[in-house]
C-alpha positions in Angstrom: -2.5 -4.1 -2.9 -4.8 -6.6 -1.1 -3.9 -10.2 -2.3 -7.5 -11.6 -2.5 -8.6 -8.6 -4.6 -5.7 -9.1 -7.0 -6.9 -12.6 -7.5 -10.5 -11.4 -7.9 -9.5 -8.6 -10.4 -6.3 -9.6 -12.1 -6.7 -7.5 -15.2 -7.3 -4.4 -13.1 -4.2 -5.1 -11.2 -2.2 -5.6 -14.4 -3.6 -2.4 -15.9 -2.5 -0.5 -12.8 1.0 -2.0 -12.8 1.5 -1.6 -16.6 0.5 2.0 -16.4 3.7 2.6 -14.4 2.1 2.9 -10.9 4.1 1.8 -7.9 2.9 -1.4 -6.3 3.0 -1.9 -2.5 1.5 -4.5 -0.2 -1.6 -4.1 1.9 -1.8 -7.8 3.2 -3.8 -10.7 1.9 -7.2 -10.3 3.5 -7.0 -6.9 5.2 -7.1 -8.1 8.9 -6.1 -6.4 12.1 -2.5 -7.6 12.0 -1.9 -7.3 15.8 -4.6 -9.9 16.5 -2.9 -12.6 14.4 -0.4 -15.2 15.4 3.2 -15.1 14.1 2.3 -17.8 11.6 -0.8 -15.9 10.3 1.3 -12.7 9.9 3.8 -14.6 7.9 1.0 -15.9 5.7 -0.5 -12.4 5.2 2.9 -11.0 4.0 4.1 -14.1 2.2 1.1 -14.7 0.0 0.9 -11.1 -0.9 4.6 -10.7 -1.7 4.6 -13.9 -3.7 1.5 -12.8 -5.7 2.9 -9.3 -6.5 6.3 -10.9 -7.4 4.7 -13.4 -9.7 2.5 -10.8 -11.4 5.1 -8.1 -11.9 8.0 -9.9 -13.5 9.6 -10.8 -10.2 9.4 -7.5 -8.3 9.3 -7.6 -4.5 7.4 -4.8 -2.9 9.4 -2.5 -0.6 6.5 -0.9 1.3 3.4 -2.1 3.0 0.5 -0.3 4.9 -1.2 -2.0 7.8 -5.0 -2.3 7.5 -6.7 0.2 9.8 -3.2 1.4 10.8 -3.0 -1.6 13.1 0.7 -2.6 13.7 3.1 -3.0 16.6 6.8 -3.8 17.0 6.1 -7.6 16.5 4.3 -7.0 13.2 6.7 -4.4 11.9 9.7 -6.6 12.8 8.3 -9.6 10.9 7.5 -7.3 8.0 11.0 -5.8 7.9 13.2 -8.7 9.0 11.6 -11.5 7.1 10.1 -9.8 4.1 12.1 -6.5 3.8 8.9 -4.4 4.0 8.9 -0.8 5.3 5.8 0.1 7.3 4.1 3.3 6.1 1.0 4.8 7.8 -0.9 8.1 7.4 -1.1 11.1 9.8 -4.3 12.6 8.4 -7.5 10.6 7.9 -10.4 11.9 5.7 -12.6 9.1 7.2 -14.1 8.8 3.7 -14.7 5.1 4.4 -17.7 6.3 6.5 -19.3 8.4 3.8 -21.9 5.7 3.2 -22.3 4.8 6.9 -24.9 6.1 9.3 -23.6 9.2 11.1 -20.5 9.1 9.0 -18.6 12.0 7.5 -19.8 14.0 4.5 -18.2 15.6 1.4 -18.2 19.1 2.9 -16.3 18.0 6.0 -13.7 16.2 3.9 -13.3 19.2 1.6 -12.8 21.6 4.6 -10.3 19.2 6.1 -8.3 19.0 2.9 -8.2 22.8 2.7 -7.0 23.0 6.2 -4.3 20.4 5.8 -3.0 21.8 2.6 -2.7 25.3 4.1 -0.6 24.0 7.0 3.2 24.5 7.0 5.0 22.1 4.8 8.0 21.5 7.0 6.3 18.6 8.9 4.5 17.1 5.9 1.3 15.1 5.8 0.0 11.8 4.6 -3.7 11.6 4.1 -5.7 8.4 3.9 -8.4 8.1 1.2 -10.4 5.2 -0.4 -12.1 4.4 -3.6 -14.7 2.1 -2.2 -17.8 4.1 -3.2 -18.9 6.8 -5.6 -18.9 9.3 -2.8 -15.3 8.5 -1.7 -14.2 8.8 -5.3 -16.0 12.1 -5.6 -14.2 13.3 -2.4 -10.9 12.5 -3.9 -11.7 14.2 -7.3 -12.7 17.3 -5.3 -9.5 17.3 -3.3 -7.0 16.7 -6.0 -7.4 20.1 -7.8 -6.7 21.8 -4.4 -3.1 20.5 -4.3 -1.4 22.7 -6.9 -2.8 26.1 -5.9 -1.8 25.3 -2.3 1.8 24.9 -3.4 2.2 21.2 -3.5 3.5 18.9 -6.3 2.7 15.2 -6.8 5.4 12.5 -6.6 5.6 8.9 -5.5 6.6 7.9 -1.9 9.7 6.1 -3.2 10.8 9.2 -5.2 10.4 11.5 -2.2 12.3 9.3 0.2 14.9 8.4 -2.5 14.3 4.6 -2.5 13.8 2.2 -5.3 10.1 1.3 -5.8 10.9 -2.4 -5.3 13.5 -4.2 -3.3 15.0 -5.7 -6.4 14.1 -3.2 -9.1 14.1 0.6 -9.3 10.7 0.7 -10.9 8.4 -1.2 -13.3 10.7 -0.4 -16.3 14.1 -1.2 -14.7 15.8 -4.7 -14.7 15.0 -7.1 -11.9 18.0 -8.4 -9.9 18.2 -11.7 -8.0 16.8 -11.2 -4.6 15.4 -13.8 -2.2 12.2 -13.2 -0.2 14.4 -13.0 3.0 16.1 -9.6 3.3 19.5 -9.6 1.7 19.3 -13.2 0.5 20.4 -13.7 -3.1 21.1 -17.4 -2.9 18.2 -19.0 -1.2 15.5 -21.2 -2.7 13.3 -18.2 -3.5 16.1 -16.2 -5.2 15.6 -15.6 -8.9 17.9 -17.9 -11.0 18.3 -15.0 -13.5 17.0 -11.5 -14.0 13.4 -11.4 -15.2 12.5 -9.3 -18.2 11.0 -6.0 -17.1 7.2 -6.0 -17.6 7.0 -9.8 -17.8 3.9 -11.2 -16.1 4.0 -14.7 -14.5 0.7 -16.5 -13.8 0.1 -16.6 -10.0 -0.9 -19.8 -8.2 -4.3 -19.3 -6.5 -4.7 -20.6 -2.9 -6.7 -23.7 -2.2 -10.3 -23.6 -1.1 -9.4 -24.4 2.5 -6.8 -21.6 2.5 -9.2 -19.1 1.0 -11.8 -20.0 3.6 -9.3 -19.6 6.5 -8.1 -16.3 5.0 -11.6 -15.0 4.6 -12.4 -15.7 8.2 -9.6 -13.3 9.2 -11.0 -10.4 7.2 -12.4 -7.5 9.3 -14.6 -4.7 8.0 -14.3 -2.4 11.0 -12.2 0.7 10.9 -9.8 2.0 13.6 -8.7 5.5 14.7 -5.9 7.4 13.1 -2.5 5.8 13.4 0.9 7.4 13.1 3.3 6.7 10.3 6.1 4.3 11.2 8.6 4.9 8.4 10.8 7.8 9.5 11.2 10.5 6.9 12.6 13.6 8.5 11.9 15.5 5.2 9.7 18.6 4.5 7.2 16.6 2.4 3.6 15.9 2.4 1.9 12.8 1.0 -1.5 11.9 -0.2 -2.2 8.2 0.1 -5.2 6.7 -1.8 -6.2 3.4 -0.3 -8.5 1.1 -2.2 -9.6 -2.3 -0.7 -9.7 -3.5 -4.3 -6.5 -1.9 -5.4 -4.3 0.3 -3.4 -2.7 3.3 -5.1 -0.3 5.6 -3.4 0.1 9.3 -4.4 2.6 11.6 -2.8 2.7 15.3 -2.5 6.1 17.0 -2.7 6.3 20.5 -1.4 
């Protein structure tokens, strides 16, 4: 989830969460993370993690995906060591973000790519990147989804395939929330929960100041980068379908 879009569409976020979907982080303003200072990176992760935690009854996201696949050891280290976030990136890109761009891709090309990827051996696995940023990109996904079953794939969440809990301090949206600080492994610090939060409870989030929003907005980039590799090791014969939305990010996984 992108933080500023949760603020802009809070009910859509709550509908997504309350429907049982897994919530992960996608930064606060969708910038190129490697271009930011350490302090700016902390702000991107911190604001997003706090907002998700405050809006899901205290749940801390376990996974994050870098905008444009842009990450390096410095960014991944801050994500993991400070916020406990595992970095996940795709290995197949439909480029559906360019459907509405001049000289961009088209629905036929995306369809043919999906057929090719789904016909490939399942021992290596795939993660495809898709968006819901236009009617065309949604159509591309709706066309691709029925291809999954006949090609021998099943859908499951990323957390279920890997065997992790969905959140750092809760198995899923229905399980109890345990005390867990924002720092990895910290259960006693100032950000730790004083007591378990009732599952499904929603806490009002504190919006950023006008100055903060202006600074965050200036970091936002609308460009797109080339395909990046996935950083979270799996070593499992699975394939994943990741649906990325600048408004709301939903992750779908395909289990062979």
